[in-house]
C-alpha positions as CSV (number, residue, x, y, z in Angstrom):
1,X,-11.2,5.0,0.2
2,X,-12.8,1.5,0.2
3,X,-13.7,-0.6,3.3
4,X,-10.5,-2.5,4.0
5,X,-9.6,-5.7,5.8
6,X,-5.8,-5.8,5.8
7,X,-3.5,-8.5,7.2
8,X,0.1,-7.4,7.8
9,X,2.6,-10.2,8.0
10,X,5.7,-8.8,9.8
11,X,8.8,-10.8,10.4
12,X,9.7,-9.5,13.8
13,X,13.4,-10.2,14.0
14,X,13.5,-6.5,13.1
15,X,12.7,-5.9,16.7
16,X,14.5,-6.9,19.9
17,X,11.4,-7.0,22.2
18,X,7.7,-6.3,22.6
19,X,7.1,-3.7,25.3
20,X,4.0,-3.0,27.3
21,X,2.4,0.4,26.8
22,X,-0.7,-0.1,28.9
23,X,-2.0,-3.0,31.0
24,X,-2.3,-6.0,28.7
25,X,-1.6,-3.8,25.6
26,X,1.6,-4.1,23.6
27,X,3.4,-2.5,20.7
28,X,6.4,-3.3,18.5
29,X,9.3,-0.8,19.0
30,X,11.0,-0.1,15.7
31,X,14.5,-1.2,16.8
32,X,16.4,-2.4,13.8
33,X,19.9,-3.4,13.1
34,X,22.2,-2.4,10.2
35,X,22.0,-5.1,7.5
36,X,18.6,-6.5,8.6
37,X,16.9,-7.8,5.4
38,X,13.4,-9.0,5.5
39,X,10.6,-10.2,3.3
40,X,7.2,-8.5,3.9
41,X,3.9,-9.8,2.6
42,X,0.9,-7.5,2.5
43,X,-2.5,-9.2,2.1
44,X,-5.6,-7.0,1.6
45,X,-9.3,-7.6,1.0
46,X,-11.2,-4.5,-0.1
47,X,-15.0,-4.7,-0.2
48,X,-17.8,-2.3,-1.2
49,X,-21.2,-3.5,-0.1
50,X,-24.4,-1.5,-0.8
51,X,-27.9,-2.7,0.3
52,X,-26.4,-6.2,1.0
53,X,-25.0,-6.5,-2.5
54,X,-21.3,-6.9,-3.0
55,X,-20.4,-4.2,-5.5
56,X,-16.8,-5.2,-5.5
57,X,-14.5,-7.6,-3.6
58,X,-10.8,-7.2,-4.4
59,X,-8.2,-9.5,-2.9
60,X,-4.5,-8.8,-3.3
61,X,-1.2,-10.0,-2.1
62,X,2.1,-8.1,-2.6
63,X,5.6,-8.9,-1.6
64,X,8.5,-6.5,-0.8
65,X,12.1,-7.0,0.3
66,X,13.3,-4.5,2.9
67,X,16.9,-3.9,3.9
68,X,18.2,-1.6,6.6
69,X,21.2,0.3,5.0
70,X,21.8,3.0,7.6
71,X,21.0,3.5,11.3
72,X,23.3,6.5,12.1
73,X,20.6,9.2,12.0
74,X,17.2,8.1,10.9
75,X,16.7,4.6,9.8
76,X,17.2,4.2,6.1
77,X,15.4,1.3,4.5
78,X,15.9,0.1,0.9
79,X,12.6,-1.1,-0.6
80,X,12.5,-3.5,-3.5
81,X,9.3,-4.6,-5.1
82,X,9.0,-8.4,-5.8
83,X,7.6,-8.3,-9.3
84,X,5.9,-11.4,-10.6
85,X,4.6,-12.4,-7.2
86,X,1.6,-10.1,-7.0
87,X,-1.7,-11.9,-6.7
88,X,-4.9,-10.0,-7.6
89,X,-8.5,-11.3,-7.7
90,X,-11.8,-9.4,-8.3
91,X,-15.4,-10.5,-8.0
92,X,-18.8,-8.7,-8.0
93,X,-22.4,-9.7,-7.7
94,X,-23.2,-7.1,-10.4
95,X,-22.8,-8.8,-13.8
96,X,-21.9,-5.6,-15.7
97,X,-19.0,-5.0,-13.3
98,X,-17.9,-8.7,-13.1
99,X,-16.9,-8.6,-16.8
100,X,-14.4,-5.7,-16.4
101,X,-11.7,-7.0,-14.0
102,X,-9.8,-9.3,-16.4
103,X,-8.6,-6.3,-18.4
104,X,-7.7,-4.4,-15.2
105,X,-5.8,-7.3,-13.8
106,X,-3.9,-7.7,-17.0
107,X,-3.1,-4.0,-16.9
108,X,-1.8,-4.3,-13.3
109,X,0.5,-7.2,-14.2
110,X,1.9,-5.3,-17.3
111,X,2.7,-2.3,-15.1
112,X,4.2,-4.6,-12.5
113,X,6.6,-6.0,-15.1
114,X,7.7,-2.5,-16.0
115,X,8.6,-1.6,-12.4
116,X,10.2,-4.9,-11.4
117,X,13.7,-3.3,-11.0
118,X,12.4,-0.3,-9.0
119,X,13.9,0.4,-5.6
120,X,13.9,3.4,-3.3
121,X,15.4,4.5,0.0
122,X,13.0,5.5,2.7
123,X,13.8,7.6,5.8
124,X,12.1,6.2,8.9
125,X,11.5,8.0,12.2
126,X,13.2,6.0,15.0
127,X,10.5,6.9,17.5
128,X,7.4,6.2,15.5
129,X,8.7,3.6,13.0
130,X,6.9,5.5,10.2
131,X,8.3,6.9,6.9
132,X,8.7,10.6,6.3
133,X,10.8,11.0,3.2
134,X,12.5,9.4,0.2
135,X,16.3,9.9,-0.4
136,X,16.5,9.0,-4.1
137,X,13.2,10.6,-5.1
138,X,14.7,11.8,-8.4
139,X,15.6,8.3,-9.4
140,X,12.2,7.0,-8.3
141,X,10.3,9.6,-10.4
142,X,12.6,8.9,-13.4
143,X,11.9,5.2,-13.1
144,X,8.1,5.8,-13.0
145,X,8.4,7.9,-16.1
146,X,10.5,5.3,-17.9
147,X,8.1,2.5,-16.9
148,X,5.1,4.6,-18.1
149,X,6.8,5.2,-21.4
150,X,7.6,1.5,-21.9
151,X,4.1,0.5,-21.1
152,X,2.6,3.1,-23.4
153,X,4.8,2.0,-26.3
154,X,3.8,-1.6,-25.8
155,X,0.1,-0.6,-25.5
156,X,0.3,1.6,-28.7
157,X,1.9,-1.3,-30.6
158,X,-0.7,-3.9,-29.5
159,X,-3.6,-1.5,-30.2
160,X,-2.0,-0.3,-33.5
161,X,-2.2,3.3,-32.5
162,X,-0.7,5.7,-35.1
163,X,2.8,7.0,-34.1
164,X,1.7,10.6,-34.0
165,X,-1.1,9.9,-31.5
166,X,1.1,7.6,-29.5
167,X,3.8,10.2,-29.2
168,X,1.2,12.8,-28.2
169,X,-0.1,10.5,-25.5
170,X,3.4,9.8,-24.2
171,X,4.1,13.5,-24.0
172,X,0.9,14.2,-22.1
173,X,1.6,11.4,-19.6
174,X,5.2,12.5,-18.9
175,X,4.0,16.1,-18.5
176,X,1.4,14.9,-16.0
177,X,3.9,12.9,-14.0
178,X,6.2,15.9,-13.8
179,X,3.3,18.0,-12.6
180,X,2.2,15.6,-9.9
181,X,5.6,14.7,-8.7
182,X,4.9,15.6,-5.1
183,X,1.7,13.6,-5.1
184,X,3.5,10.6,-6.4
185,X,6.1,10.8,-3.6
186,X,3.5,11.3,-1.0
187,X,1.6,8.3,-2.2
188,X,4.7,6.2,-2.1
189,X,5.4,7.3,1.5
190,X,1.8,6.6,2.4
191,X,2.0,3.1,0.9
192,X,5.2,2.4,2.9
193,X,3.4,3.5,6.1
194,X,0.6,1.2,5.3
195,X,3.2,-1.6,5.7
196,X,4.8,-0.1,8.8
197,X,1.6,1.1,10.5
198,X,1.7,-1.7,13.0
199,X,4.4,0.2,14.8
200,X,1.9,2.9,15.7
201,X,-0.7,0.5,17.2
202,X,-1.1,-0.8,20.7
203,X,-2.8,-4.2,20.8
204,X,-3.5,-7.2,23.0
205,X,-1.9,-10.6,22.3
206,X,-4.2,-13.3,21.0
207,X,-7.1,-11.0,21.3
208,X,-8.6,-7.9,19.7
209,X,-9.4,-4.3,20.5
210,X,-11.7,-1.8,18.9
211,X,-10.9,2.0,18.6
212,X,-12.5,5.0,16.9
213,X,-10.3,6.5,14.2
214,X,-10.2,8.5,11.0
215,X,-8.8,7.1,7.8
216,X,-7.5,9.0,4.7
217,X,-6.8,7.7,1.2
218,X,-3.2,6.7,0.7
219,X,-3.4,7.8,-2.9
220,X,-2.4,11.5,-2.7
221,X,-3.7,11.9,-6.3
222,X,-7.0,10.3,-5.7
223,X,-10.5,11.8,-5.6
224,X,-10.7,11.5,-1.8
225,X,-7.4,13.4,-1.2
226,X,-7.8,15.4,2.0
227,X,-10.9,13.5,3.1
228,X,-10.9,11.8,6.5
229,X,-13.4,8.9,6.9
230,X,-14.6,8.1,10.4
231,X,-14.3,4.4,11.1
232,X,-14.1,1.8,13.8
233,X,-10.8,-0.1,13.6
234,X,-10.4,-3.6,15.0
235,X,-6.8,-4.5,15.8
236,X,-5.9,-8.1,16.6
237,X,-2.5,-9.8,17.1
238,X,-1.9,-13.5,17.2
239,X,1.3,-15.4,18.0
240,X,1.8,-17.8,15.1
241,X,5.2,-19.7,14.9
242,X,8.9,-19.1,14.8
243,X,9.0,-18.1,11.1
244,X,6.2,-15.6,11.5
245,X,6.2,-14.8,15.2
246,X,3.3,-12.3,15.1
247,X,0.3,-11.8,12.8
248,X,-1.3,-8.4,13.1
249,X,-4.7,-8.0,11.5
250,X,-6.7,-4.7,11.1
251,X,-10.3,-4.3,10.0
252,X,-11.9,-1.0,9.2
253,X,-15.7,-0.6,9.4
254,X,-16.6,2.8,7.9
255,X,-19.5,5.1,8.8
256,X,-21.6,3.9,5.8
257,X,-23.9,6.9,5.5
258,X,-20.8,9.3,5.5
259,X,-18.9,7.1,3.1
260,X,-21.8,7.0,0.6
261,X,-22.3,10.7,0.8
262,X,-18.6,11.2,-0.1
263,X,-19.0,8.9,-3.1
264,X,-22.1,10.8,-4.3
265,X,-20.2,14.0,-4.0
266,X,-17.5,12.7,-6.3
């Protein structure tokens, strides 16, 4: 898990009101209407700094379209990924690392093109506003496999990989995706909750608050799965304008000694 500065831009016509939870602290109740359809933009800045040197600084922006398709039991939200609108930028003060990102960024955009038609239906708890399951998980996994196959075929063609080796690689990837199905679904839910997490916060308006927390890696298949990282979270909310009524910003400052020990252990 990298140190994170994440700005969540939420269009709050999803909600009817902002209600006080404590004196001068507020939250956003997840009260949505059938047919609500919103654009969500996630901006993130991930930094790793060691001995005052910026090892990596990754800035990203992703856009999603969310539509409320059922409110009878749990909320059901249809998620669509806005392909072609992802922004990704990487920099480092370490020259050897600085040379690597162009290839990685190209890889990300290639994968993005493969999943541009992907959508999934997420179940949302009406009390917490957080996701807990995916209805069409079979379709989602099938789409991921198909996108992976298409990407591997394009990659094999460009790199002139012999067909036998390409077929073997494709088989291994599909077998791996089948094996880690639950991890992929958990990661997808975690990523949705990284968008909706503002519903679990209490915050002041036009001010900030600091709380002690523990953070886990959203990637259920990652090396830090199951690891909780102690951190201090800053939560700030600012009234902006009618188009974007509220900007919620979170900043996580990790226990650096603990964080580095976990990296060494991996």
